[in-house]
FIVO-898460 format. One record per residue: residue in one letter; z, y, x of N, C-alpha, C in turn. Coordinates in steps of 0.02 Angstrom, whole numbers, plus 32768, in hexadecimal, padded with zeros to 4 digits. Layout:
<rs>
  rest    nZ    nY    nX   caZ   caY   caX    cZ    cY    cX
     a     Z     Y     X     Z     Y     X     Z     Y     X
...
</rs>
This chain:
<rs>
  rest    nZ    nY    nX   caZ   caY   caX    cZ    cY    cX
     m  F317  8629  6CAD  F2EA  860B  6C97  F2F4  85D0  6C5A
     h  F2E3  85C3  6C32  F2F0  8594  6C15  F2D2  8542  6C30
     p  F2EB  8516  6C22  F2CE  84D9  6C51  F2AA  84AD  6C1A
     f  F28D  84D5  6BEA  F24B  84C5  6BAE  F22F  84EC  6B98
     r  F1F3  84D4  6B81  F1DF  84F7  6B5F  F1B9  84DC  6B10
     i  F1CA  8507  6AE9  F1A8  84E7  6AA3  F16B  850B  6A85
     h  F139  84E6  6A77  F0F0  8504  6A5F  F0E6  84E9  6A20
     g  F0E0  8526  69F9  F0DC  8523  69B3  F116  850B  6981
     e  F143  8527  699B  F181  8505  696B  F180  8502  693A
     n  F164  8537  6903  F16C  8532  68BC  F144  850F  6897
     r  F113  84F5  68CE  F0E0  84B1  68AB  F101  848E  6879
     d  F0F7  846F  6836  F111  842C  681F  F0F5  83F8  6830
     a  F0E3  83D7  686A  F0C0  83A2  6852  F0DC  835E  6876
     q  F0CA  832F  6860  F0EC  82ED  686B  F0EF  82DC  68AE
     i  F0CF  82F6  68D1  F0BE  82D4  6929  F0DA  8307  6942
     l  F11A  8300  6976  F120  830F  699C  F10D  8312  69E0
     v  F0E3  8339  69F5  F0CD  832E  6A55  F107  834E  6A7F
     t  F10B  8301  6A9D  F139  831E  6AE0  F126  8316  6B27
     c  F135  834A  6B61  F11D  8335  6B9D  F15A  833B  6BC5
     d  F175  8305  6BE3  F1A5  82F0  6C0A  F19B  831E  6C57
     h  F15E  831E  6C6E  F16A  8336  6CA8  F130  836C  6CC1
     a  F12B  839D  6C8A  F0FF  83D2  6C82  F0F9  83FB  6CC2
     s  F12D  8407  6CDE  F127  8440  6D19  F149  841B  6D52
     n  F131  8445  6D8A  F148  843C  6DD1  F17C  846F  6DE7
     r  F1A1  8494  6DB9  F1CC  84D2  6DC6  F1F6  84AE  6DEE
     v  F224  84D2  6E17  F260  84C8  6E3E  F290  850C  6E38
     p  F2C7  84F6  6E01  F2E9  852F  6DF8  F314  8549  6E38
     g  F313  859C  6E34  F333  85AB  6E75  F376  8599  6E83
     d  F39F  8581  6E6B  F3DB  855E  6E54  F3DE  852E  6E82
     v  F3A8  8502  6E7D  F39A  84CF  6EAE  F388  84D4  6EED
     n  F3AE  84C4  6F22  F395  84E4  6F68  F367  8518  6F7A
     g  F388  854C  6F58  F34F  8589  6F4C  F30E  857F  6F43
     g  F302  8558  6F03  F2C8  854B  6EE2  F286  852F  6F17
     d  F2AF  8503  6F4C  F273  84D8  6F7F  F29E  848F  6F89
     l  F269  8472  6F77  F289  8425  6F8F  F277  8416  6FC6
     g  F24C  8441  6FF9  F259  8435  7034  F210  8401  7047
     i  F1E4  8405  701B  F1A8  83E4  7025  F176  8407  7023
     a  F135  83F3  703F  F0FF  841F  703F  F0E1  8430  7006
     a  F0BA  845E  6FFB  F0A9  8494  6FB4  F06D  845F  6F97
     e  F04C  843A  6FBA  F00E  83F0  6FC7  F03B  83C5  6F80
     d  F085  83BC  6FB1  F0AB  8375  6F89  F0AF  8395  6F46
     m  F0D2  83D2  6F3B  F0E2  83FA  6EFA  F0AA  83FE  6EC8
     n  F079  83F3  6EDE  F04C  83F5  6EB2  F00E  83AA  6E9C
     r  F040  837D  6EBA  F025  8355  6E9B  F049  8326  6E74
     h  F042  82DE  6E7A  F069  82C3  6E2B  F0A3  82AB  6E3F
     i  F0C2  82A9  6E79  F108  82A0  6E7E  F118  82DE  6E55
     a  F119  8324  6E5C  F13C  834C  6E42  F13C  8352  6DF1
     f  F100  8340  6DEB  F0F7  8351  6D9E  F0C1  831F  6D81
     d  F0AE  8315  6D52  F072  8300  6D2D  F038  8340  6D2C
     v  F001  833B  6D5B  EFE3  8356  6D56  EFB9  835B  6D18
     g  EF9E  839C  6CFF  EF70  83A8  6CC4  EF99  8389  6C8D
     a  EFD9  8378  6C91  EFFA  8363  6C46  F016  839F  6C1F
     a  F02B  83C9  6C38  F045  8408  6C11  F005  8433  6BE4
     g  EFCF  841B  6BFE  EF8A  844F  6BDF  EF7D  841D  6BA7
     l  EF65  83D5  6BB7  EF55  83A9  6B8B  EF90  83AA  6B4E
     a  EFC7  839E  6B6B  F001  83A7  6B2C  EFF8  83E0  6AFC
     v  EFFC  8419  6B24  EFEC  8459  6AEC  EF98  844F  6AC2
     a  EF72  8446  6AE7  EF36  8441  6ABA  EF3E  8418  6A86
     l  EF49  83C5  6A96  EF56  838F  6A65  EF7D  83B6  6A2F
     a  EFB5  83DA  6A33  EFDB  83F7  69F5  EFC0  8426  69D4
     d  EF8F  8443  69F5  EF69  8479  69BF  EF41  845E  699A
     r  EF19  8416  69C2  EEE2  8408  699E  EF00  83D9  6959
     l  EF34  83BA  6969  EF68  838F  6936  EF92  83C3  6907
     g  EFA5  840F  6912  EFC2  8420  68ED  F00F  8414  68F1
     a  F01E  840A  6931  F060  83F1  6942  F07E  841F  696C
     t  F0C7  8406  697E  F0F5  8434  69A8  F0F3  8410  69DB
     a  F0FD  8429  6A18  F0FC  8406  6A63  F13E  842D  6A88
     v  F164  83F5  6AA4  F195  8406  6AC9  F194  83F3  6B06
     l  F19A  8418  6B3B  F192  8415  6B87  F1BF  8426  6BB7
     s  F1CD  83F3  6BE8  F202  83FD  6C1C  F1E0  8433  6C43
     d  F20D  8465  6C67  F200  84AF  6C89  F21F  848A  6CD9
     f  F222  845A  6CF1  F23A  8449  6D22  F223  8417  6D52
     s  F219  840A  6D90  F1F6  83BC  6DBE  F22A  8397  6DAA
     r  F202  835B  6D9A  F229  8316  6D9E  F241  830F  6DE3
     l  F22E  833D  6E11  F24F  832C  6E5A  F28F  8342  6E59
     v  F2A2  8379  6E2D  F2E9  8399  6E18  F315  8363  6DFE
     i  F2F6  8339  6DBF  F322  8317  6DA3  F2EB  82F4  6D71
     d  F2F3  82C0  6D63  F2B1  82A1  6D34  F2C4  82A2  6CEE
     p  F2A0  82C5  6CC1  F2CC  82BA  6C7F  F2A7  8281  6C66
     n  F27B  8256  6C7A  F277  821A  6C57  F28C  81E4  6C7F
     r  F2C6  81E1  6C84  F2FB  81A7  6CA1  F333  81C3  6C85
     g  F371  8184  6C7E  F39D  8185  6C6D  F3BF  819E  6C88
     e  F3F3  81BB  6C85  F42B  81E4  6C9D  F450  81B1  6CE8
     d  F44C  817B  6CDD  F471  8156  6CFD  F433  8121  6D22
     d  F3FC  8149  6D1A  F3CA  8129  6D4C  F3C2  8134  6D90
     p  F3CB  8101  6DB4  F3CC  810C  6E00  F387  8150  6E1E
     t  F348  813D  6DF4  F31B  815D  6DF7  F31D  81AC  6DE2
     l  F35C  81BD  6DC8  F353  8206  6DB2  F341  8238  6DE5
     v  F367  8237  6E1C  F366  8267  6E5B  F340  823A  6E87
     m  F2FA  824E  6E97  F2D3  822A  6EB3  F2DC  823C  6EFC
     r  F2F2  821A  6F31  F2EF  8220  6F87  F2B1  821A  6FA1
     l  F28F  81ED  6F98  F241  81DD  6FA5  F21E  81D0  6F6B
     y  F1DB  81EE  6F68  F1B8  81DD  6F43  F16D  81D2  6F55
     d  F148  8187  6F49  F0FD  8195  6F5A  F0FF  8198  6FAB
     g  F132  8191  6FD4  F124  8193  700A  F145  81D9  702B
     t  F156  8208  700E  F15E  8258  7026  F1AB  8259  700D
     i  F1E0  825F  704D  F232  826E  704C  F232  82A2  701F
     i  F25F  82B4  6FFC  F278  82FC  6FE7  F2BE  8309  6FFB
     p  F2B0  8333  703A  F2F1  835A  7061  F31E  8377  7025
     a  F311  838B  6FF5  F351  83BB  6FDC  F380  838D  6FAD
     n  F35C  834D  6FA5  F380  8311  6F7A  F39C  82DE  6FA4
     r  F392  82E1  6FEA  F3B4  8299  7017  F3F4  82A8  7013
     h  F419  82E6  700E  F461  82D5  7005  F486  82F1  6FC3
     v  F455  82FF  6F96  F477  830C  6F3E  F4B6  82D9  6F34
     d  F4ED  82ED  6F24  F521  82D4  6F19  F52A  82CE  6EC1
     a  F55B  82A7  6EA9  F570  82A4  6E64  F574  82E8  6E3E
     a  F592  8323  6E5B  F5A7  835E  6E3E  F561  837B  6E3E
     e  F52C  8377  6E72  F4E3  83A3  6E5E  F4C6  837E  6E27
     v  F4BF  833B  6E26  F4A2  8318  6DF9  F4C1  8328  6DC3
     e  F4EF  833B  6DAC  F518  8345  6D6C  F50A  838E  6D4B
     r  F4FD  83BD  6D8D  F4E7  83F7  6D7A  F49E  8403  6D6A
     r  F48E  83D8  6D86  F435  83DB  6D68  F422  83C0  6D2A
     l  F456  8397  6D15  F458  8367  6CD4  F45C  839F  6CA6
     d  F4A1  83BA  6CB3  F4B7  83F5  6C74  F480  8436  6C83
     t  F45D  843E  6CAB  F439  8491  6CB5  F3EA  847A  6CA0
     l  F3CE  8436  6CA1  F399  842C  6C97  F37E  83FC  6C72
     y  F391  83B5  6C8E  F399  8382  6C5D  F3A6  8371  6C16
     r  F3E9  8387  6C14  F40A  8385  6BC6  F3ED  83B9  6B92
     p  F3D5  83F7  6BAE  F3BF  8425  6B8B  F38B  8417  6B6F
     y  F353  83F2  6B8C  F31A  83DB  6B72  F31E  83AC  6B55
     h  F341  837B  6B5F  F359  8347  6B2D  F372  835B  6AE6
     a  F39A  8393  6AF7  F3A9  83AB  6AB8  F373  83CD  6A8D
     a  F34B  83FB  6AA5  F315  841B  6A85  F2DB  83E5  6A67
     l  F2D3  83A4  6A8E  F2B7  835E  6A73  F2D0  834E  6A49
     a  F308  8346  6A3E  F33B  8319  6A0A  F330  8353  69B2
     r  F338  8399  69DD  F345  83B1  6992  F2E7  83BD  695C
     l  F2C5  83CB  699D  F289  83C8  6985  F26E  8387  6953
     a  F284  833D  6969  F26D  82FD  6962  F299  8304  6920
     a  F2D3  831B  6917  F2F3  8316  68CE  F2E9  833A  689E
     r  F2AF  835E  689A  F2A7  838D  685E  F283  836D  683A
     r  F270  8335  684D  F23E  8303  6816  F256  82CB  680E
     d  F256  82A2  67DD  F278  8261  67D2  F23C  8220  67EB
     d  F1FC  8247  67F2  F1C9  8223  6813  F1A3  8229  6848
     t  F1C7  8257  6862  F1B0  826B  68A8  F18A  8231  68DE
     v  F15B  823A  68EE  F144  820F  692A  F12F  8230  6976
     i  F14C  8214  69AE  F148  822C  69DE  F114  821B  6A00
     v  F0F1  824F  6A2A  F0B8  8244  6A4F  F0C9  825C  6A83
     s  F0D8  8234  6AB9  F0EC  8260  6AF7  F0AB  8257  6B3A
     i  F0AC  8284  6B54  F058  8295  6B6F  F073  8292  6BB6
     h  F04E  8258  6BE2  F058  8262  6C2A  F028  824E  6C56
     s  F01E  8262  6C8D  EFD8  824F  6CC5  EFEF  8220  6CF0
     f  EFBA  8204  6D0D  EFC3  81E6  6D48  EF86  81E7  6D84
     t  EFAA  81DB  6DC6  EF6B  81F3  6DEF  EF3A  81B9  6DF9
     p  EF0C  81BA  6E07  EED2  8194  6E0E  EEDE  813E  6E40
     r  EF0D  8163  6E72  EF2D  811E  6E95  EF5C  8152  6ED1
     l  EF86  811B  6EB7  EFBB  8117  6EEF  EFB6  810B  6F36
     n  EFED  8131  6F5B  EFDC  8132  6FAE  EFD3  80D9  6FB2
     g  EF9D  80C3  6FD5  EF88  8087  6FF4  EF88  8041  6FB7
     r  EF89  805A  6F7A  EF6C  8035  6F4F  EF2D  8045  6F3A
     a  EF09  8017  6F04  EED9  800C  6EED  EEB8  8044  6EC0
     q  EE76  8051  6EA7  EE6A  8089  6E86  EE79  806F  6E3A
     r  EE88  809D  6E27  EEA6  808B  6DC8  EE6A  8099  6DA2
     p  EE36  806C  6D83  EE17  806E  6D56  EE12  8098  6D13
     w  EE64  809D  6CE7  EE5E  80A6  6CA9  EE45  80FD  6CB8
     h  EE34  8113  6C72  EE3A  8166  6C67  EE74  8163  6C3D
     v  EE95  813B  6C1B  EEBA  8150  6BF5  EEFB  810D  6BFF
     g  EF33  8106  6BFC  EF58  80DB  6BF6  EF8C  80EE  6BB3
     v  EFA9  80A8  6B8E  EFCD  80C2  6B4F  F004  8094  6B6D
     l  F037  80B9  6B69  F07F  8091  6B74  F09D  8085  6B3D
     h  F0B7  8042  6B40  F0EE  8048  6AF9  F120  7FFC  6B16
     s  F14C  800B  6ADE  F18D  7FD7  6ADC  F17F  7FA1  6AB4
     p  F18B  7F55  6ABB  F185  7F2E  6A82  F1B9  7F35  6A42
     l  F1E8  7F62  6A54  F227  7F72  6A17  F1FC  7F9F  69F3
     n  F1BF  7FC0  69F3  F194  7FE8  69C0  F161  7FF3  69E6
     d  F131  7FCF  69DB  F0F5  7FD6  69FF  F0A6  7FDF  69BE
     r  F0CC  7FF9  6979  F09A  7FEF  6957  F052  8029  6965
     l  F077  8069  6965  F055  809B  6966  F019  8086  69A9
     s  F03E  8075  69E2  F020  8079  6A1B  EFD8  803E  6A1F
     q  EFEE  8000  69EE  EFBF  7FCD  69ED  EF86  7FEF  69BD
     r  EF87  8012  699B  EF5A  8036  696C  EF36  8073  6991
     l  EF5A  808B  69B2  EF47  80C0  69EA  EEFF  8098  6A18
     i  EF17  8060  6A3A  EEFE  8042  6A76  EEB9  802A  6A4D
     a  EEC5  8013  6A0A  EE81  7FE7  69F3  EE58  8030  69D2
     r  EE62  8060  69C4  EE22  80A1  69B4  EE21  80B2  69F4
     l  EE4E  80B9  6A2F  EE2D  80D9  6A6E  EDFC  80A9  6A87
     r  EDF2  806C  6A7A  EDDC  803D  6AA5  ED9A  802D  6A7C
     a  ED98  804D  6A3A  ED5C  8050  6A04  ED3C  808B  6A19
     e  ED49  80B4  6A58  ED26  80FC  6A5E  ECF5  80E5  6AA0
     p  ECBC  8108  6A9F  EC95  80F2  6AD1  ECB0  8119  6B11
     d  ECA9  80F4  6B42  ECAA  8103  6B91  ECFC  811B  6BA0
     i  ED26  80FD  6B81  ED67  8118  6B9C  ED88  80C6  6BA3
     c  ED9D  80CA  6BDE  EDB9  8076  6BED  EE15  8088  6BFE
     t  EE2C  8066  6BC3  EE64  8078  6BA3  EE9C  8028  6BB8
     g  EEC7  8048  6BD3  EEFF  8015  6BEF  EF2A  800A  6BC8
     d  EF50  7FD5  6BC6  EF7D  7FCB  6B86  EFBB  7FB3  6BC2
     n  EFE2  7FE4  6BB8  F022  7FD5  6BEA  F002  7FDC  6C30
     e  EFDC  8007  6C36  EFB7  800E  6C6F  EFB9  805C  6C8A
     p  EFBE  8072  6CBA  EFCE  8047  6D0E  F013  8032  6D06
     y  F03A  8030  6CDA  F080  800F  6CE5  F096  800B  6CA4
     s  F0C5  7FF4  6C98  F0F0  7FD8  6C5C  F10B  8022  6C3F
     g  F10A  8014  6C01  F123  804E  6BE8  F167  8048  6BCA
     h  F19B  800F  6BD9  F1D8  8035  6BC5  F20E  802F  6BF0
     l  F22C  8058  6BF5  F26C  805C  6C23  F2B0  806B  6C03
     p  F2E1  8049  6BF5  F31A  8056  6BD4  F331  80A6  6BF2
     g  F34E  80D1  6BB8  F366  8100  6BB6  F32D  8141  6BDE
     d  F2FB  8128  6BDB  F2B8  815B  6BE1  F2B6  818A  6B94
     a  F289  81C0  6B9A  F28A  81E9  6B66  F262  81C9  6B27
     i  F234  8197  6B11  F220  817A  6AE9  F25F  814F  6AD1
     d  F287  812B  6AFD  F2B4  80FC  6AE6  F2EC  8135  6ACF
     r  F2FA  8164  6AE4  F338  8189  6ACE  F322  81B3  6A88
     h  F2DA  81BE  6A78  F2D5  81EC  6A4B  F2AE  81D7  6A09
     a  F28C  8196  6A2A  F264  8168  69F2  F283  8130  69E8
     l  F288  8102  6A10  F2A0  80C2  6A0E  F2D7  80AD  69F3
     q  F30F  80E1  6A05  F35E  80DB  69F1  F366  80F5  69AA
     k  F32B  811E  6994  F337  813B  6957  F308  8137  691F
     g  F2D6  80EF  6930  F2B9  80D4  690D  F26F  80F8  68FB
     r  F25D  8127  6928  F222  814E  6916  F1E6  8128  693F
     h  F1AD  8133  6915  F172  810E  6930  F168  8145  6972
     n  F149  812F  69A4  F127  8157  69E1  F0E4  8131  6A0D
     t  F0CA  8159  6A43  F0A8  814B  6A68  F0B0  816E  6AAA
     l  F097  815D  6AE1  F0A4  8164  6B1A  F055  8177  6B3A
     i  F033  81A9  6B3C  EFF7  81A7  6B4E  EFEB  81C8  6BA5
     e  EFC0  81A0  6BD1  EFC6  81AD  6C0E  EF76  81BE  6C1A
     l  EF6A  81FC  6C34  EF1E  821A  6C50  EF0F  8203  6C87
     r  EEE8  81FB  6CAB  EEEB  81F6  6CF1  EEDA  8242  6D0D
     n  EEFD  8256  6D3A  EEFE  828E  6D48  EEC3  82BE  6D63
     d  EE9F  828E  6D7E  EE66  82B2  6D98  EE2E  82D9  6D60
     l  EE3E  82AF  6D21  EE10  82CB  6CDF  EE2D  8304  6CB3
     i  EE6C  831D  6CC1  EE8D  8343  6CB8  EEB3  837E  6CD2
     r  EE9F  8382  6D0C  EEA8  83B8  6D42  EE7D  8411  6D38
     s  EE6D  8418  6D17  EE45  844F  6D02  EE51  844F  6CA7
     p  EE54  8496  6C99  EE59  84A1  6C53  EE32  848C  6C23
     a  EDE8  8491  6C4B  EDAB  846F  6C1D  EDB0  8427  6C07
     g  EDCA  840D  6C44  EDDE  83AB  6C48  EE07  83A1  6C0A
     q  EE3E  83D6  6C0F  EE7E  83D1  6BD2  EE65  83D4  6B9E
     a  EE3B  8413  6B9E  EE20  8417  6B42  EDEE  83D3  6B41
     a  EDD7  83BE  6B75  ED9B  8388  6B45  EDC2  8351  6B3E
     w  EDF1  8337  6B5A  EE14  8315  6B5A  EE4F  830A  6B20
     a  EE61  8351  6B08  EE76  8355  6AD0  EE66  8358  6A97
     d  EE03  836A  6A98  EDE1  835A  6A61  EDE5  831A  6A60
     r  EDC9  82EF  6A8A  EDBF  82AC  6A82  EE05  8291  6A52
     l  EE40  8291  6A81  EE81  8269  6A6F  EE9C  8285  6A1F
     a  EE8B  82B8  6A09  EEAA  82DD  69C5  EE97  82B9  6989
     p  EE5C  82A8  697B  EE4E  828C  6936  EE67  8232  6952
     v  EE63  821D  6991  EE7D  81D3  6992  EEC0  81CF  6977
     v  EEE9  81F6  69AB  EF2D  8201  6991  EF31  81FC  6956
     a  EF19  8238  6931  EF1B  8238  68DE  EF16  8206  68B6
     a  EEDD  81DB  68C0  EEC9  81A6  68A7  EEF8  8164  68B4
     a  EF10  816D  68EC  EF39  8120  68F1  EF83  812F  68D9
     v  EF8B  817E  68D5  EFD3  8188  68B1  EFCD  8173  685B
     a  EF84  8185  683B  EF7A  8192  67EF  EF80  813D  67E5
     d  EF5B  8118  681D  EF55  80B1  6813  EF9B  80A5  6816
     l  EFD9  80CB  6830  F002  80B3  6835  F027  80BE  67EE
     d  F031  80EA  67D6  F051  810B  679F  F033  80DE  676F
     h  EFF3  80DC  6764  EFD3  80AF  6741  EFE8  8067  6747
     a  EFF8  804A  676E  F01E  8018  6770  F059  8005  6758
     m  F083  8040  6775  F0D8  8042  675D  F0DF  805B  670B
     a  F09E  8062  66F2  F0AD  806E  66A5  F0A2  802F  6683
     f  F097  8005  669E  F092  7FB6  6679  F0C9  7F92  669C
</rs>
């Protein structure tokens, strides 16, 4: 199986939708396809961004855009981390020990980079390079509450880097004008990590970008994913149009 999937590859849209944590799949060549944790843990946010894949595909459809999605669990190797990041292969996440990762050595990390991480990033890079004006819209989800932490009030978080936050700021303004949406500005956490996917494919390439986080209880079902794609698509399109207009002057 491929370590990524592409939806709507032949679409020629300015926007490229990405989903770094789309899947909780563990390839068979990684500890026999089992990380040694309970199925309930593999179905929560520590293994993937719950609901993000369906939302990314639905949003791409409404925008007439291409979407590229990973097809391996972030617990196997995290495509939204730099290759030298110490959290690239997690041994403990939100209170859960990952047995299959406890004794992973450098050779195994390199193998996972070669078979999973690097092919995903190569596909993303190829798709982003098709147009000079590509805008990257990265879709993620967050849990309503981490273990032992306070409840998170936001429906949507827009994450961004000060290196290029022009699209994100326009998107935040438009989302905050929408009724009944609580929008976080770099919430529930900061939006920039050196070497992450946005840094690698947008900031380092001079591309406009934004990272949208949906609270995962809102998009667990296909109906929720479709409803939020309906809400987000016109707002995202308008924010990109705002940016294009501003850049023209």
